[in-house]
ZAMARGU-4260 file (C-alpha; in steps of 0.2 Angstrom, whole numbers, plus 5000, padded with zeros to 4 digits):
<rodrens>
0) 5552/4473/5930 | 5554/4469/5949 | 5572/4468/5948 | 5575/4479/5963 | 5581/4476/5980
5) 5565/4473/5989 | 5563/4458/5978 | 5580/4451/5972 | 5585/4450/5990 | 5573/4435/5991
10) 5584/4426/5979 | 5600/4431/5987 | 5605/4412/5989 | 5605/4410/5971 | 5622/4420/5965
15) 5618/4416/5947 | 5601/4423/5947 | 5605/4441/5940 | 5615/4434/5925 | 5601/4431/5913
20) 5594/4449/5917 | 5611/4456/5913 | 5612/4446/5897 | 5595/4451/5891 | 5598/4470/5894
25) 5615/4468/5885 | 5607/4459/5870 | 5593/4472/5869 | 5604/4487/5869 | 5615/4479/5856
30) 5600/4477/5845 | 5595/4494/5849 | 5579/4489/5858 | 5574/4501/5871 | 5577/4495/5890
35) 5564/4503/5902 | 5567/4501/5921 | 5551/4502/5932 | 5553/4503/5950 | 5538/4500/5963
40) 5542/4510/5978 | 5530/4517/5992 | 5532/4533/6003 | 5534/4530/6021 | 5518/4526/6030
45) 5513/4517/6013 | 5499/4531/6009 | 5497/4525/5991 | 5492/4507/5997 | 5473/4502/5998
50) 5469/4490/6011 | 5460/4481/5997 | 5475/4477/5988 | 5481/4460/5995 | 5498/4460/5988
55) 5503/4478/5992 | 5494/4479/6010 | 5505/4464/6015 | 5520/4474/6010 | 5514/4489/6019
60) 5512/4478/6036 | 5528/4469/6035 | 5538/4484/6028 | 5550/4486/6012 | 5548/4493/5995
65) 5550/4511/6000 | 5559/4525/5991 | 5574/4520/6004 | 5575/4503/6001 | 5552/4448/5960
70) 5537/4442/5962 | 5540/4442/5943 | 5524/4431/5942 | 5513/4445/5947 | 5521/4458/5937
75) 5525/4447/5922 | 5507/4441/5921 | 5499/4458/5923 | 5512/4465/5909 | 5508/4451/5897
80) 5490/4452/5898 | 5490/4471/5896 | 5503/4470/5881 | 5493/4456/5873 | 5476/4466/5875
85) 5486/4479/5865 | 5490/4467/5852 | 5509/4468/5855 | 5520/4453/5848 | 5527/4446/5865
90) 5542/4436/5870 | 5544/4430/5888 | 5562/4427/5893 | 5561/4411/5903 | 5577/4411/5913
95) 5574/4430/5916 | 5559/4427/5927 | 5560/4422/5945 | 5546/4417/5958 | 5549/4411/5976
100) 5536/4397/5972 | 5543/4385/5959 | 5525/4378/5955 | 5519/4396/5951 | 5535/4399/5940
105) 5532/4383/5931 | 5514/4385/5928 | 5515/4403/5921 | 5530/4398/5910 | 5523/4381/5903
110) 5505/4385/5903 | 5499/4402/5905 | 5512/4413/5896 | 5512/4401/5881 | 5495/4407/5877
115) 5499/4424/5873 | 5518/4425/5870 | 5533/4415/5863 | 5543/4408/5878 | 5562/4406/5876
120) 5578/4408/5885 | 5589/4424/5884 | 5602/4415/5874 | 5589/4410/5861 | 5582/4427/5860
125) 5599/4435/5858 | 5605/4423/5845 | 5619/4415/5856 | 5623/4397/5854
</rodrens>
């Protein structure tokens, strides 16, 4: 999730950034695992955004993420916690996660996600050498 223009453009200086995502989608489809795309987008004027929501209210002030337009850490953490509470067996693909803050990225992958999921690379998950 969060692999959409409003997020990915923050990593435009890393030409290789999308590659693990492509490989993971290909591997999932090959294994007949459903691939579900989720997009966060707001209507013009951001009527869906509560001023009490720190992250989304910041977006509404600076603009972007509208229907006309990766804090993967945020969506990744939220999704992982919800799925763990529902007793899913979880895998986090470490090289298919991005965050603008390298320390947040490191802590999530090395400390937080490991408590509730298996953390591995796309190649390891897909069975590649």
